[in-house]
C-alpha positions as CSV (number, residue, x, y, z in Angstrom):
1,M,0.0,0.2,0.1
2,C,2.9,2.3,0.2
3,G,4.0,4.9,-2.5
4,I,7.2,5.0,-4.1
5,V,8.9,7.5,-6.3
6,G,11.9,7.6,-7.9
7,Y,13.7,9.9,-10.7
8,I,16.9,10.0,-12.6
9,G,17.8,12.6,-15.3
10,H,18.5,16.2,-15.8
11,R,16.5,18.1,-13.2
12,D,16.8,18.6,-9.5
13,A,15.2,15.4,-8.3
14,Y,14.3,16.8,-5.0
15,P,10.8,18.7,-6.1
16,V,9.9,16.0,-8.6
17,I,9.8,13.5,-5.8
18,I,8.6,15.6,-3.5
19,K,5.3,16.5,-5.6
20,G,5.2,12.9,-6.5
21,L,5.1,11.6,-2.9
22,H,2.4,14.3,-2.3
23,R,0.3,12.9,-5.2
24,L,1.0,9.2,-3.9
25,E,0.0,10.0,0.0
26,Y,-3.4,8.3,-0.7
27,R,-1.4,5.2,-0.7
28,G,0.1,5.6,3.0
29,Y,0.7,8.3,5.2
30,D,2.5,6.9,8.2
31,S,5.8,8.3,7.6
32,A,7.7,9.3,4.7
33,G,11.5,9.3,3.1
34,I,13.9,10.4,0.7
35,V,17.2,9.6,-0.5
36,L,19.4,11.7,-3.0
37,Y,22.6,11.3,-4.8
38,D,24.4,14.5,-4.4
39,G,27.4,13.6,-6.4
40,K,29.3,12.3,-3.8
41,D,27.2,10.5,-1.3
42,L,23.4,9.1,-0.7
43,K,21.6,11.8,1.5
44,L,19.2,10.3,3.7
45,S,16.2,12.1,5.5
46,K,12.8,10.2,6.7
47,T,10.3,10.7,9.3
48,K,7.2,9.5,11.2
49,G,4.3,11.8,10.1
50,K,3.6,12.8,6.7
51,V,5.4,14.3,3.6
52,S,4.8,17.9,4.8
53,D,7.3,16.9,7.7
54,L,9.5,15.0,5.3
55,E,9.9,18.3,3.6
56,M,10.8,20.3,6.9
57,K,13.2,17.6,7.8
58,A,14.7,17.7,4.2
59,Q,15.3,21.0,4.1
60,N,17.0,21.1,8.0
61,D,18.9,17.9,6.8
62,K,19.9,20.0,3.4
63,T,18.8,16.5,1.8
64,I,17.7,18.6,-1.4
65,F,20.8,18.4,-3.9
66,G,20.8,15.8,-6.6
67,K,19.6,14.7,-10.1
68,I,19.1,10.8,-8.8
69,G,16.8,9.7,-6.1
70,M,14.2,8.0,-4.5
71,G,11.2,8.6,-2.2
72,H,8.7,6.7,-0.1
73,T,5.3,7.3,1.9
74,R,4.6,4.4,4.0
75,W,1.3,2.4,5.3
76,A,3.0,0.3,7.9
77,T,2.9,-3.3,7.7
78,H,5.9,-4.7,9.6
79,G,7.1,-2.5,12.5
80,V,5.2,0.3,14.0
81,P,5.4,4.2,12.1
82,N,8.2,5.5,13.6
83,D,11.6,7.6,12.1
84,V,13.5,4.1,12.0
85,N,11.0,1.9,10.4
86,S,10.7,4.6,7.7
87,H,11.9,4.2,4.4
88,P,14.3,4.2,2.4
89,H,16.4,1.5,3.9
90,F,20.3,1.3,3.7
91,S,22.0,-2.1,3.6
92,N,24.6,-2.3,6.2
93,S,27.5,-1.5,4.4
94,G,25.7,1.6,3.3
95,K,26.3,1.4,0.0
96,L,22.7,0.1,-1.1
97,V,19.5,1.9,-0.6
98,I,16.0,0.6,-1.2
99,I,12.4,1.7,-1.1
100,H,9.6,-0.8,-0.8
101,N,6.0,-1.3,-1.3
102,G,4.6,-4.8,-0.2
103,I,5.1,-7.7,2.1
104,I,7.8,-10.2,2.2
105,E,6.1,-12.9,4.1
106,N,9.7,-15.0,4.6
107,Y,11.3,-12.1,5.9
108,E,12.0,-13.6,9.2
109,P,13.9,-16.9,8.3
110,L,16.1,-14.5,5.9
111,K,16.7,-12.3,8.7
112,Q,17.9,-15.1,11.0
113,E,20.0,-16.4,8.1
114,L,21.7,-13.1,7.9
115,I,22.0,-12.5,11.4
116,K,24.1,-15.8,11.4
117,R,26.5,-14.3,8.7
118,G,27.0,-11.1,10.8
119,Y,24.3,-8.7,9.5
120,T,22.5,-6.4,12.1
121,F,19.2,-4.8,11.6
122,K,18.0,-1.3,13.1
123,S,14.3,-1.4,12.3
124,D,11.7,-3.9,12.5
125,T,10.8,-3.8,8.7
126,D,10.9,-6.7,6.0
127,T,12.4,-4.3,3.8
128,E,15.9,-3.9,5.7
129,V,15.9,-7.6,5.4
130,L,15.5,-7.5,1.7
131,V,18.4,-4.6,1.2
132,N,20.8,-7.0,3.1
133,L,19.9,-10.0,1.1
134,I,20.6,-8.2,-1.9
135,E,24.1,-7.1,-0.8
136,E,24.6,-10.8,0.2
137,V,24.0,-11.5,-2.8
138,K,26.3,-8.9,-4.7
139,K,28.9,-10.0,-2.3
140,K,29.0,-13.7,-2.4
141,E,28.2,-13.6,-6.3
142,N,30.6,-10.7,-7.2
143,C,28.0,-9.5,-9.5
144,K,26.4,-6.5,-10.5
145,L,23.4,-4.8,-8.7
146,G,20.9,-6.1,-11.3
147,K,21.8,-9.7,-11.2
148,A,21.8,-9.5,-7.5
149,V,18.5,-8.0,-7.2
150,Q,17.5,-10.8,-9.6
151,V,19.1,-13.7,-7.6
152,A,17.7,-12.5,-4.0
153,L,14.0,-11.7,-5.3
154,N,13.9,-15.4,-6.3
155,Q,14.3,-16.4,-2.8
156,V,11.4,-14.2,-1.6
157,I,7.9,-15.2,-1.0
158,G,5.5,-12.3,-0.9
159,A,4.7,-9.0,-2.6
160,Y,6.9,-6.3,-3.8
161,A,7.6,-3.2,-5.7
162,I,11.0,-1.9,-5.2
163,A,13.6,0.5,-6.2
164,V,17.5,-0.1,-5.5
165,I,20.4,2.1,-5.9
166,D,24.1,1.3,-5.5
167,V,26.2,4.5,-4.4
168,E,29.2,2.9,-6.3
169,K,26.8,3.2,-9.6
170,P,24.8,6.0,-8.8
171,D,23.9,6.3,-12.7
172,E,21.1,3.6,-12.5
173,I,18.0,2.5,-10.5
174,I,16.9,-1.3,-10.3
175,V,13.0,-1.5,-10.0
176,A,10.9,-4.9,-9.8
177,R,7.7,-5.9,-9.2
178,L,5.3,-8.6,-8.1
179,G,1.9,-8.4,-6.8
180,S,2.5,-4.2,-6.3
181,P,2.4,-1.7,-9.1
182,L,5.1,-0.3,-10.5
183,A,5.1,2.4,-13.5
184,I,8.0,3.8,-15.1
185,G,7.5,7.2,-17.2
186,I,10.0,7.7,-20.1
187,G,11.1,11.4,-21.1
188,E,13.9,12.9,-22.9
189,D,17.1,11.8,-20.9
190,E,15.2,11.3,-18.0
191,F,13.2,8.5,-16.2
192,F,10.4,8.6,-13.4
193,I,9.7,5.6,-11.2
194,A,6.1,5.6,-9.3
195,S,3.6,3.6,-7.9
196,D,1.2,5.0,-10.5
197,A,1.8,7.3,-13.0
198,T,0.4,10.6,-11.2
199,P,3.9,11.8,-10.0
200,F,5.1,12.4,-13.7
201,I,1.9,13.2,-15.8
202,E,3.3,16.9,-16.6
203,Y,6.6,15.7,-17.4
204,T,5.6,12.7,-20.0
205,S,2.8,10.9,-21.3
206,N,4.7,7.8,-22.0
207,A,5.0,5.2,-19.4
208,I,5.8,1.2,-19.2
209,Y,3.8,-0.7,-16.6
210,L,5.8,-3.5,-15.2
211,E,4.2,-6.9,-15.3
212,D,4.2,-9.2,-12.4
213,E,7.7,-10.6,-12.0
214,E,9.5,-8.5,-14.1
215,M,12.4,-6.0,-13.3
216,A,14.1,-3.2,-15.4
217,I,17.5,-1.8,-15.3
218,V,16.9,2.3,-15.2
219,R,20.0,4.1,-16.7
220,L,21.0,7.7,-17.9
221,H,21.6,8.1,-21.6
222,K,21.0,4.1,-22.2
223,P,17.7,2.4,-23.4
224,L,15.6,0.7,-20.4
225,K,16.1,-3.0,-20.3
226,V,13.4,-5.1,-19.0
227,R,14.0,-8.5,-17.8
228,K,12.1,-11.7,-16.2
229,I,12.8,-12.2,-12.5
230,K,12.5,-16.0,-12.6
231,D,15.1,-16.5,-15.8
232,D,16.5,-13.3,-16.5
233,S,15.3,-13.4,-20.1
234,L,14.5,-10.0,-22.0
235,V,11.3,-8.9,-22.0
236,D,10.0,-6.3,-25.2
237,P,8.4,-3.3,-23.1
238,Y,5.1,-2.0,-24.3
239,I,4.9,1.7,-24.0
240,Q,1.6,3.2,-23.7
241,E,0.2,6.6,-23.9
242,L,-0.9,7.9,-20.6
243,Q,-4.6,9.4,-20.6
244,L,-4.7,11.0,-17.6
245,N,-4.1,14.8,-17.1
246,L,-2.7,17.2,-14.2
247,E,-6.5,18.6,-13.7
248,Q,-7.8,15.3,-12.9
249,I,-5.6,15.2,-9.8
250,E,-5.9,18.4,-8.4
251,K,-8.6,19.6,-6.0
252,G,-10.1,22.2,-8.6
253,G,-10.8,24.7,-5.7
254,Y,-12.7,22.0,-3.1
255,D,-11.4,21.6,0.1
256,H,-10.9,17.9,-0.2
257,F,-10.6,15.7,-3.2
258,M,-13.4,13.3,-1.5
259,M,-15.9,16.4,-2.0
260,K,-14.7,17.0,-5.4
261,E,-14.9,13.7,-6.2
262,I,-18.6,13.3,-4.9
263,Y,-19.5,16.4,-7.2
264,E,-17.8,14.8,-10.2
265,Q,-20.5,11.9,-10.2
266,P,-22.9,13.4,-12.5
267,S,-20.3,13.9,-15.1
268,V,-18.2,10.7,-14.6
269,I,-21.7,8.3,-14.6
270,K,-22.3,10.1,-18.3
271,D,-18.6,9.3,-19.4
272,T,-19.2,5.6,-18.3
273,Y,-22.1,5.2,-20.4
274,R,-21.0,7.5,-23.1
275,G,-20.9,5.4,-26.3
276,R,-22.0,2.3,-24.6
277,L,-25.8,3.6,-23.8
278,L,-27.6,4.4,-27.1
279,A,-30.9,4.7,-25.6
280,N,-32.8,6.5,-28.3
281,K,-31.6,3.2,-30.5
282,G,-32.6,0.8,-27.8
283,I,-28.7,-0.1,-27.7
284,V,-26.3,-1.4,-25.2
285,Q,-23.1,-2.2,-26.3
286,M,-19.8,-3.0,-24.3
287,S,-17.1,-4.7,-26.2
288,G,-15.9,-7.1,-23.8
289,V,-19.6,-8.2,-23.1
290,E,-20.3,-8.3,-26.7
291,D,-16.8,-10.3,-27.5
292,N,-18.1,-13.0,-24.8
293,L,-21.7,-12.8,-25.0
294,E,-22.4,-16.5,-25.2
295,K,-19.9,-17.1,-22.1
296,F,-22.4,-14.9,-20.0
297,L,-25.8,-16.5,-21.6
298,S,-24.7,-19.9,-21.1
299,A,-23.7,-19.1,-17.4
300,K,-25.0,-21.2,-14.9
301,R,-24.3,-18.5,-12.2
302,I,-22.1,-15.4,-11.9
303,L,-20.0,-14.9,-9.1
304,I,-19.0,-11.4,-8.1
305,V,-15.7,-11.3,-5.9
306,A,-14.8,-7.8,-4.3
307,C,-13.6,-5.9,-1.2
308,G,-14.9,-2.9,0.6
309,T,-16.7,-0.3,-1.5
310,S,-16.6,-2.8,-4.6
311,W,-18.3,-5.4,-2.9
312,H,-21.2,-3.5,-2.0
313,A,-21.2,-2.2,-5.5
314,G,-21.5,-6.4,-6.4
315,L,-24.4,-6.6,-4.1
316,V,-26.2,-3.9,-5.8
317,A,-25.3,-5.8,-8.9
318,E,-26.6,-9.1,-7.5
319,Y,-30.2,-7.3,-7.3
320,I,-29.9,-6.1,-10.8
321,I,-28.6,-8.8,-12.6
322,E,-31.1,-11.3,-11.3
323,E,-34.0,-9.1,-11.8
324,F,-33.2,-8.1,-15.4
325,S,-31.4,-11.2,-16.7
326,R,-32.5,-14.0,-14.1
327,I,-29.2,-15.5,-13.7
328,P,-28.4,-16.4,-10.4
329,V,-25.7,-14.3,-8.8
330,E,-23.6,-14.9,-5.5
331,V,-21.5,-12.1,-4.2
332,E,-18.1,-12.9,-2.2
333,Y,-15.3,-11.2,-0.3
334,A,-12.4,-11.7,-2.3
335,S,-10.5,-12.2,1.0
336,E,-12.5,-14.8,2.0
337,F,-13.4,-16.5,-1.8
338,R,-9.5,-17.1,-2.0
339,Y,-8.9,-19.2,1.1
340,R,-12.4,-21.0,1.5
341,N,-11.8,-23.8,-1.2
342,P,-14.8,-22.6,-3.2
343,I,-16.7,-24.7,-6.2
344,I,-16.1,-22.6,-9.4
345,N,-17.4,-24.6,-12.4
346,K,-16.4,-24.0,-16.0
347,D,-19.8,-22.5,-17.0
348,D,-19.5,-20.3,-14.1
349,V,-18.7,-16.5,-15.0
350,V,-16.8,-14.4,-12.4
351,I,-17.0,-10.6,-12.0
352,A,-14.2,-8.9,-10.2
353,I,-14.6,-5.6,-9.1
354,S,-11.6,-3.2,-8.0
355,Q,-11.5,0.8,-7.9
356,S,-7.6,0.5,-8.3
357,G,-7.1,-2.7,-10.3
358,E,-4.6,-3.7,-7.8
359,T,-6.5,-5.2,-4.9
360,A,-4.4,-8.0,-3.9
361,D,-7.5,-10.4,-2.6
362,T,-9.2,-9.9,-5.8
363,L,-6.5,-10.7,-8.0
364,A,-5.8,-13.8,-5.8
365,A,-9.4,-14.5,-6.5
366,I,-9.1,-14.0,-10.1
367,K,-6.1,-16.5,-10.3
368,L,-8.1,-19.1,-8.7
369,A,-11.1,-18.5,-10.9
370,K,-9.1,-18.8,-14.0
371,E,-7.0,-22.0,-12.8
372,N,-10.5,-23.7,-12.4
373,G,-11.6,-22.8,-15.7
374,A,-14.2,-19.9,-15.3
375,F,-14.6,-17.1,-17.5
376,V,-13.3,-13.9,-15.5
377,F,-14.6,-10.5,-16.3
378,G,-13.1,-7.5,-14.9
379,V,-14.6,-4.0,-13.8
380,C,-11.9,-1.4,-12.8
381,N,-11.0,2.3,-13.2
382,V,-7.4,2.1,-13.8
383,V,-6.0,1.6,-17.4
384,G,-3.4,-1.0,-17.7
385,S,-3.6,-2.1,-14.2
386,S,-3.3,-5.8,-12.7
387,I,-6.6,-6.9,-13.1
388,S,-7.4,-5.5,-16.6
389,R,-4.6,-7.7,-17.5
390,E,-5.3,-10.7,-15.7
391,T,-9.0,-10.9,-16.6
392,H,-10.4,-12.6,-19.8
393,A,-12.0,-9.6,-20.6
394,G,-13.7,-6.6,-18.9
395,A,-15.0,-2.9,-18.8
396,Y,-13.4,0.3,-17.4
397,T,-15.1,3.0,-15.5
398,H,-14.4,6.3,-16.4
399,A,-14.4,8.1,-13.1
400,G,-11.1,9.2,-13.5
401,P,-8.3,9.4,-10.5
402,E,-10.2,9.0,-7.2
403,I,-7.6,10.5,-4.7
404,G,-9.8,10.5,-1.9
405,V,-9.3,7.2,0.4
406,A,-12.9,7.0,0.9
407,S,-14.2,5.7,-2.4
408,T,-17.2,7.6,-3.8
409,K,-17.4,8.2,-7.6
410,A,-16.0,4.6,-8.3
411,F,-18.9,3.2,-6.4
412,T,-21.5,4.7,-8.7
413,T,-19.6,4.5,-12.0
414,Q,-19.3,0.5,-10.7
415,I,-23.0,0.3,-10.5
416,T,-23.4,2.1,-13.9
417,I,-21.4,-0.6,-15.5
418,L,-23.0,-3.5,-13.7
419,T,-26.1,-2.2,-14.7
420,L,-25.4,-1.8,-18.6
421,L,-24.6,-5.2,-18.4
422,A,-27.4,-6.4,-16.9
423,L,-29.4,-4.6,-19.6
424,R,-27.5,-6.5,-21.9
425,L,-27.9,-9.7,-20.8
426,A,-31.6,-9.2,-20.6
427,K,-31.9,-7.7,-24.0
428,A,-30.0,-11.0,-25.3
429,K,-32.1,-13.4,-23.3
430,G,-35.4,-11.6,-23.6
431,T,-36.0,-11.4,-20.0
432,L,-37.4,-7.9,-20.3
433,S,-40.3,-7.0,-22.5
434,N,-39.2,-4.3,-25.1
435,S,-40.9,-1.6,-23.2
436,D,-39.4,-1.9,-19.9
437,Y,-36.1,-2.3,-21.5
438,Q,-36.6,1.0,-23.6
439,R,-37.9,2.5,-20.1
440,Y,-35.0,1.4,-18.2
441,L,-32.5,2.6,-20.6
442,L,-34.1,6.3,-20.9
443,E,-34.1,6.7,-17.1
444,L,-30.6,5.6,-17.2
445,E,-29.6,8.1,-19.5
446,L,-31.3,10.6,-17.3
447,I,-29.5,9.8,-13.9
448,P,-26.7,12.0,-14.2
449,E,-29.2,15.4,-13.9
450,K,-30.8,13.6,-11.2
451,V,-27.6,13.0,-9.3
452,E,-27.2,16.8,-10.1
453,E,-30.4,17.3,-8.1
454,A,-29.4,15.0,-5.4
455,L,-26.5,17.0,-4.5
456,L,-28.3,19.9,-3.9
457,T,-29.2,18.2,-0.5
458,N,-25.7,19.4,0.7
459,D,-26.9,22.2,2.7
460,I,-29.3,19.9,4.5
461,A,-26.5,17.1,5.1
462,K,-24.4,20.1,6.7
463,K,-27.3,20.9,9.2
464,I,-28.0,17.2,10.3
465,A,-24.3,16.5,10.5
466,E,-23.7,19.5,13.0
467,I,-26.5,17.7,15.2
468,Y,-25.0,14.5,15.1
469,K,-21.4,14.9,14.9
470,D,-20.9,13.7,18.6
471,A,-22.7,10.5,18.2
472,S,-20.8,7.5,19.0
473,N,-22.8,4.8,17.2
474,C,-25.1,5.2,14.2
475,L,-27.5,2.7,12.7
476,Y,-28.1,2.5,8.3
477,L,-31.3,0.6,7.4
478,G,-32.4,-0.2,3.9
479,R,-34.2,-2.9,2.1
480,G,-34.0,-4.6,-1.2
481,Y,-31.7,-2.6,-3.6
482,N,-30.9,-0.1,-1.1
483,F,-29.6,-2.5,1.8
484,P,-26.0,-2.3,-0.1
485,V,-26.7,1.3,0.3
486,A,-27.0,1.1,4.1
487,L,-23.9,-0.7,4.1
488,E,-22.0,1.4,2.1
489,G,-23.3,4.8,4.0
490,A,-22.2,3.2,7.3
491,L,-18.9,2.2,5.6
492,K,-18.4,5.7,4.7
493,L,-19.0,7.2,8.3
494,K,-16.8,4.7,9.8
495,E,-13.9,5.4,7.7
496,I,-13.6,9.0,7.5
497,S,-15.2,10.1,11.0
498,Y,-14.3,7.0,12.9
499,I,-18.0,6.8,14.6
500,H,-19.1,3.2,14.9
501,A,-21.8,2.3,12.4
502,E,-23.5,-0.4,11.2
503,G,-25.5,-1.3,7.9
504,Y,-28.5,-3.5,8.1
505,P,-31.9,-4.6,6.2
506,A,-34.4,-2.5,7.8
507,A,-36.4,-6.4,8.7
508,E,-33.5,-7.5,10.3
509,M,-33.4,-4.7,13.1
510,K,-36.0,-6.6,15.2
511,H,-33.3,-9.3,15.2
512,G,-31.1,-7.9,17.4
513,P,-30.0,-4.2,16.5
514,I,-33.5,-2.8,17.9
515,A,-31.9,-3.6,21.5
516,L,-29.3,-0.5,21.0
517,I,-32.0,2.2,19.8
518,D,-32.6,4.8,22.5
519,E,-32.9,8.7,22.3
520,H,-28.9,8.6,21.6
521,M,-28.9,6.4,18.4
522,P,-29.3,8.0,15.0
523,V,-31.1,5.7,12.9
524,I,-30.2,6.5,8.8
525,V,-33.2,5.0,7.0
526,I,-33.2,4.8,3.0
527,A,-36.8,5.1,2.5
528,P,-37.8,6.1,-1.5
529,N,-41.0,5.5,-2.6
530,K,-40.6,2.5,-4.6
531,G,-40.5,-1.4,-3.7
532,H,-40.8,-2.1,0.2
533,Y,-41.9,1.3,1.3
534,D,-44.6,0.2,3.2
535,K,-42.3,-2.0,5.1
536,V,-39.8,0.6,5.9
537,V,-42.5,2.8,7.3
538,S,-43.4,0.2,9.8
539,N,-39.7,-0.2,10.9
540,I,-39.5,3.8,10.9
541,Q,-42.4,3.4,13.3
542,E,-40.7,0.7,15.5
543,I,-37.4,3.1,16.0
544,K,-39.8,6.2,16.7
545,S,-41.5,4.4,19.6
546,R,-38.3,3.8,21.1
547,S,-37.3,7.2,20.9
548,G,-34.5,6.8,18.1
549,K,-33.7,9.7,16.2
550,I,-34.5,9.3,12.6
551,I,-32.8,10.9,9.5
552,A,-34.7,9.6,6.4
553,V,-33.5,9.7,2.8
554,V,-37.1,9.9,0.8
555,T,-38.2,10.6,-2.5
556,K,-39.1,14.5,-3.4
557,G,-42.8,14.8,-2.0
558,D,-43.0,12.3,0.5
559,T,-45.5,12.8,3.1
560,Q,-45.7,9.3,5.2
561,V,-42.1,9.2,6.5
562,K,-41.6,13.2,6.4
563,A,-44.4,13.1,9.2
564,L,-42.4,10.6,11.3
565,A,-38.6,11.3,10.8
566,D,-36.8,14.2,12.5
567,H,-35.1,14.9,9.4
568,V,-35.9,14.3,6.0
569,I,-33.4,14.3,3.0
570,E,-35.3,14.1,-0.5
571,I,-34.0,13.0,-3.8
572,P,-35.5,12.7,-7.0
573,E,-37.7,9.9,-8.3
574,T,-36.4,7.2,-10.6
575,N,-36.8,3.5,-11.2
576,E,-36.2,1.2,-8.2
577,P,-33.3,-0.5,-9.6
578,F,-31.3,2.9,-10.2
579,T,-32.4,4.4,-6.7
580,P,-29.0,3.4,-5.3
581,L,-27.6,5.7,-7.8
582,L,-29.5,8.4,-6.1
583,T,-29.6,7.4,-2.4
584,T,-25.9,7.0,-2.0
585,I,-25.2,10.6,-2.5
586,P,-26.8,12.4,0.6
587,L,-25.1,9.8,2.8
588,Q,-21.8,10.4,1.0
589,L,-22.4,14.3,1.7
590,L,-23.3,13.5,5.3
591,S,-20.2,11.6,6.3
592,Y,-18.1,14.3,4.7
593,H,-19.7,17.2,6.6
594,I,-19.6,15.1,10.2
595,A,-15.8,14.2,9.5
596,V,-15.1,17.7,8.8
597,L,-16.7,19.2,11.9
598,R,-15.0,16.4,13.9
599,G,-11.6,17.9,12.5
600,C,-10.7,14.4,10.7
601,N,-8.5,14.2,8.2
602,V,-11.0,13.3,5.1
603,D,-8.9,12.5,2.4
604,Q,-6.5,10.6,4.5
605,P,-8.3,8.7,7.3
606,R,-6.0,7.4,9.8
607,N,-5.0,3.3,9.4
608,L,-6.2,3.2,6.0
609,A,-4.9,3.6,2.5
610,K,-6.6,3.6,-1.0
611,S,-5.4,0.4,-2.5
612,V,-4.8,-2.5,-0.4
613,T,-2.2,-4.1,-2.3
614,V,-1.2,-6.8,0.5
615,E,-2.9,-9.3,2.5
């Protein structure tokens, strides 16, 4: 989950690396560090805290000079967040320095072996073990750094994206990856290294994304060499043109990325269905589906694997796919699926959902599904990501970069993609009447402007937040399509405000959670006037009779719930399957404002990272 940045070229490396670390801070912000070669020596600054803390320390340490260097922002796995455990890490000789994103699972036996050989360790990290292992191989084999890295990595078990510099050969950086992302930006007489492309988009639009078990030797004034770690064979690297632009990764006048991303939802939902939804012609088309339509149509069931917010999107998809196309759907946490010896058949379709396309558990679930002969379809947001490469086919959401750690626009664009899929399958199978099919297409086309209208609830959400910002617990209730929205609303509140919250199917409240309800318990009820409205009204009455505080999300013009609830947030009317795209908006806003009022770091909540690339 950590973020890594490297630079070698004609520019001053310090501003490039620091700016890059700021952009990657969504990946981890427990500690940060930088190392630069100043023409004579490797100069190191690192500290517990954020990149802004590192800047102050680097200035004080005068670690700001040099044309080659590396930086790191950490999400702690091995070793508590402190100065010593921060990256970069030096080898015992002081000649090698490394930055690392990932986990070396067999670091302990390697460490014990190195201790026997006279090595000492200052930190508790697996990374310091790795750099000393590389040094030991380099000494023992009397080889160049690239060869030493290759041999050492064949001895480790785990995941990594690494960059290594040797003070005796400071015109090159060795990089490698397995399971953790790594991009190399190619400029004029300069190279950039990063966990994703955001640190270098203003310098070059050309990038290589290393595949698993690949390493690269990045040298000044020489062509890039990419090799297989297993056998050292040469690889012909594929250079792709980046689709990112600078505007997408800046706040654009908003106080936080999260708020910017909430407000981007009307446009990104439209971007996601643009070219795929032709409502007037009655057409839904996605090349990844069209090319594999027979596999979907002959599927005995669809398995959806995902984690976190993507899992909630999968739950919404379960309702939509089953209703529209009448194919059985099961939704699994990828982290459990990969370990429970699941039954996977050759006539199953597995849909893997991930914003980043790098989620370790989801990647492992994909590989398991493929081994068992299933067809795997990916839904992700990042072009060139691991999941997009590992799946048989897929569809990109067009959410653009999502910097805020708490996912917002990724959720609604994932639901959009999965809705298009369900409609396409329904059309092919004939499980929807022509009139219903056409009605859904036309309504889906209107969703962006209805999301715009739902965003007008911001002021109401802020007022409600002021009342409940000090609550210690919250309950979120929904039924049918909006049960997953209740889960997602609770997750958002937990993630960014640190208030304990639970999402429940409304009818399940009587089976336990009702015991928690008193005058201090805010209950957020999602109650659009579709589907199970009367049942939800009954649930609200049960809460009210026990003095619970009711915040209701209702369809505009509602009177029945309005008479019962303490607070009401109104959203536009839409067809029931599309209500999650609207009901989730005020819940995002409510969580945001509560977090801000509590003084929480909205974009970088404690203990979290954007992409979980380690187990």
